[in-house]
N, C-alpha and C positions, 0 to 999 in steps of 0.2 A: 504494500500499499504506499509506504514511505517513497519507494522508487518510481511509483506511477505519479504521484504528486510532484517528486523532483523533475520528472519528464515533462509535465505539464507546466512546471514553472519555468524551465528552459524555454519552452515554446513562447510562453508569454514574453518572456525576456527579449527573445528574437524578434517578436512582433511589436517591440517597444511598449508593451504593457507593463511598465515596470512596478506599479502599484499591485497590480495583481500577481507579478511575479514574487514580491516580498510576501503577500498573503499565503500564497501556496508553499513557498519555502517554509514560512511558520509552520504551517499545518504539517510539513514533513518533518521538522525539527521536533514537534511534539511528539511524533511517532518513533523518531530515532534521535534523541537528543545527544548522542555521542558522536555523531557524524561530522566530522570537522569540514568537509566538502560542503555540506548544506550550509553552515555558517559563512564559509568564505565566498559562495555565491550569493547568499542574502546580502553580504556585504557590498558586492558588486552591484546589485540591484538598487542598495540604499544610495550608493554614489550616484547613479543615474537620476535619483530623486533629489539629489543635493541634501541628503539627510546624512551628513557627514560623521557626526558624533556616534549615530546608530552604526555606521559602517565601522568605524574604529572598534566598538565594542564588540561587533560580531568577529571582525579580523581577530581581536585578542582571544576570543573564545576558541575560534579555529586553530590558533597557535598553541593554546593550552592543551587542545585535544592532540594535535599533531604539529610538533615543532618542526617537522621537516616539510610542510607543507608550503612551498615557495609563493604560490598565488595569494595566501593569506597575508604574507608580508608584503606582497606588491600592493594589494588593497588597502593595508593598513598605511603604507607610504603614501599612496595617491590621496586618501582621505584626509591625511594629517597635513600635507601640503596645501589642500583646499581650505584647512582651517588655520592656516599660517603657522603651524607647528613643524617648522623645518628641521630642527634637530631631531625630534622624535622621528619625523619621516625619513631623515637620513639613516638613522641607527636601523629603522625596520628594513630599508631598502638594501642595506648592506649585509643584514642577515640574510636576506632573500637572495641577493646576488651571490653569496657563497653556495647557495643550494643549487641554483640555476645560472651557471657561468656563462652559459650560451645565449642567455635571453638579455639582448640589448636594452630592453625597456628598463631595466634596473640601472644601467649606467647612465641613461639619459636623464632619469628622474634624480639620480645622485647629483650629478652636475647641475640641475636646476635648483636643488636645495642648496648646493654650495653657493650659487649665484645669489638666491635671497638671503641666506645667512651673512654673505659680505655686504648685501645693500642694507641689512637690518642693523648690522653692527656700525656702519659709518653713520647711519642716521640716529642712532639712539642718544647719543650725548647731546646733540643740538637740539633734539625734541624735547627732552626732560628739562633743559636748562631754560626753556622759553615757557614753562608753566609756573603759575604762582601757587604758593601753598595755600590750602584752605584754613578756615577758621573752624577748629574742631574742638569737641568736649572730649576731656580725658577723665577717666575714672580715678579713684585714689590709687591704684597701683600702676597707673601710666597706660593701660590699654585703651582702646577707642572702642566704643559700643557702637554696633549697627543694628538697625531692625530690618527685617525682610517683610515685604508686603506684597500683595497681588495686584499692582498697578497695570496700566495698560501698556502693552509691549510698544517700544519704540519701533519706528518704520524702519525696515532693512531692505537695502537693494539686492535682490535675489535674481538669479536668472530663471529659476524655476518656480511656477505657481504653486506647486505642492508645498515646496519648502515654506512660502510665505504663509500659507495656512496653518502649518506647524508652528510658524514662529508667534503667531497672534493667538493660537489656541492649543497651549501645552496641555498633555494629558495629565489628569490628577494623579499623583504617585499614591501608592498603597501606604507608604509611610511618611510621617511629616518630618521635615527638615528645617533647621535653622542654622544661622552661623553668626560669629562675633569675631572681631580680629583684635590683634595686638600689633605693635610696630614691626614685628619681625615674623608673624604667623597669622594664618586664617584657621579657625576651629570650625569644622562642619560636624553638627550633630544629627545623626538620624536616628529617630526614635522607635527602635524596632526592639521589641521584648523577648528574651529567651532565646536569641538566635546564637546557635554554637559557632564559635570562630571559624571551623571548618567550612561553613556555609556561606561566608562572606569573602568575596574577592574584590580587592580594591587594586587598580592600575592607575599610575600616575604617568603623564605625559608633560611636555614642556607647558602647555596651558590647557591640559584636559584631565579631567578628573572622570574615572570610570569605575563605578560602584555596581556590583551584582550580589543580592541576597537570594540565593537558591535553596529554598527548603523542600526536601522531598513531599511530594503530595500537594504542593502549592505552585501558583505560577511564580516565575522568578521576577523579583523586582530589579530594575534596572534605572540607574541615574547617570546620566552622562552629559554632565554640563560642559560648556566652553567656559573656563575661567576669565574672571574680570582681567587678572594680571598672570604674569608667568610664575612658576615655582621651581623650587630645586627638588626634583623627584627623589634624589638619594637621601635627603634629609626629611622628607615627609614619613609621617608614621600613621598607624591605625591602633585603636584601641578599643576591643569589643569587651562590652559591660553587659551586665544582666538585663538592664533596661534600654540600653542605646549603644549606637556604634559612633565613636569619636574619630574624627579623621583630622589630623593636624597638617596643615598645608604650610610649608616653608617658603616665604615670599622669596623671590628672587630680586625684587627691587623694593627700596623703602618708599612704597607709595601707598596711599589710602585707597581702599576698594569701596567704591560707592554702591555696589551690588556685588553678589556672588558670581553672576554670570556675565559673560562679555557683552558689551554694547558699545556699538562702533560710534555712536554718538556722544559718548561720554569719555573724556580725556582722564588718564591717571593722574592723581596730584600727590604731591611730596607730603610727607608726614611731619607735623609739627612735632618734634621730639620733646619729651616733658623735662623741664628744668630741674635740675638737682639743687635744692637748697639746704643750707647747713641748719636751718631752723627745725625746731621739734616738729615732727610730721602730725598733721590733723587727721583723726581718723574719722571714717566715714559718719559714725555715730556721734562725733563731737559737734557737727555742723546740722542745722536744719536741712530738709531735703529740698534743693534748689529747682528741681525740675521733675514733673509728674510724668514719667515715661508712658504709663498706661493711658493717662488723659491724652497725651500728645498722639499715640498711635491711633486711639479712637477717633480723634479729631482727622487725622489723615484719611482715615478710612471713609469717614463721613463726606469729607471734601470729594474724594475720588467717586464716590457713589453719586453725588449730587452734580458732578461736574458735567456740563452740557457741551457734547462734541457735534461736530459737523463736518461735511466732506468725508474724506478718505478715512479719517479718525472715527467717526460715527459708523461707518460700514464696517472697518476692522472690528469695532467693539461688538456690532451686531453678529458678525461671523463667529468671533471668539465665544459670545454667550451662546450661540446655538451649538457650537462644538463642544464646549463644556458640558452642557446638559444632555448631549446626546449619548446613546449606547454605541456599541462597537460598529454595528452594522450601518447606523447613520454616518459614523466617523468615515467608514471604507467608502460609503457612497459619495461622501462630499469630495474625499481625495480623488477618487477614480473619475467622477463627473467634471471636477474642476481642470485635472490634468488633461484627459483626452479631449474635451472642448476647448482647449486653449485658453481656459478662463472665461469662456462665455456661457457656461451651464454650471449651476451648483444644485445638486439634487441630494436629498436625504434619504430617498427611497432605494434601498439595496436591491430589492427584488425587481424594481424596474431597470436598474443600471448595471447590477451585478453580471448578467449573463450576456450583455452585449456591448459594443464600443459606443461611446456617446458622441454624437456628431455635434460639431460646433454650431452655434446659434447666434450670429451676430446682431446687433442692434439694426433696426430698420434703417435702410439708407447707407450701411456700410457693408464691405465685403471681407470674408475670411480669406486670408492667405497664410500659406505655410512657409516659413522660413526656411531657405535653402542654406547648408552650409558647406 
């Protein structure tokens, strides 16, 4: 049965039905969860949909199951390049090249990584020097507190319409997560109770965090954000406790993260380091509370809820609300119809669009044309 689904997935991929291919590969993986080829091939379909973090996660799983599978390294390297994770991509490609020495694709991509790394190194100092440090609030021990919120997603320029829907309508995770930061690290907490350490797999990239919690008898939980700033993978660590999983991310640069995930419209900012004074320290309990964080958080949520949007922002919010409240079939229908119709049709009826290709329906007076590459 798994082989039959795999063959159908390959046919869908060759027909450019990448969303259908991902769905079929997922069904095959459910039946054969230890097949590294299925994860590597699903990673390739994710790349076609511009779902690069999902592609990295699948490639990592394929490498874990079969460390000698060269195509898994190729797909991880390709996805990391798209995410601008050039150092991580280069390591993966070098490992793959050692397994497939006759494959020239590895050599070309490694050269591409070297070029990007050189450009990034030349522009780093001038970029950081042009930014002004922010006014920040420091706690008693010198750490800086941050609050996560479910605000509207910023606009992102993507080549794929499907990835745009994924950007504005993230899937609600099984476990709640929070984060806070200090000048030298960011601590991500995933509230998962009673999870054995052997069921938690965490991979660190140059700017990617990949967390998988796979408990037998349950659907696997995957969390793969592209991080706001770069980290030092060798200095990162994971602590699995009885009530939660703590992930300590070592910052590569002394900047303040204004969010956990990457946002191309937000520039990193230097941290104001706390001033060490010779006076007797004042403990938190010795001074009245200067700011009610709970009240501030409630106020922000209220403002976000009452915010009146128009134009593209209002349309994006409508799509996000529909997607968040939809079941799995509705989400699949939205992704498939939006992709196949070149952004002109958005259906929530999987029974209607699941068994056929959705044709484009341009507005009256306009003509639908397919771009030739």
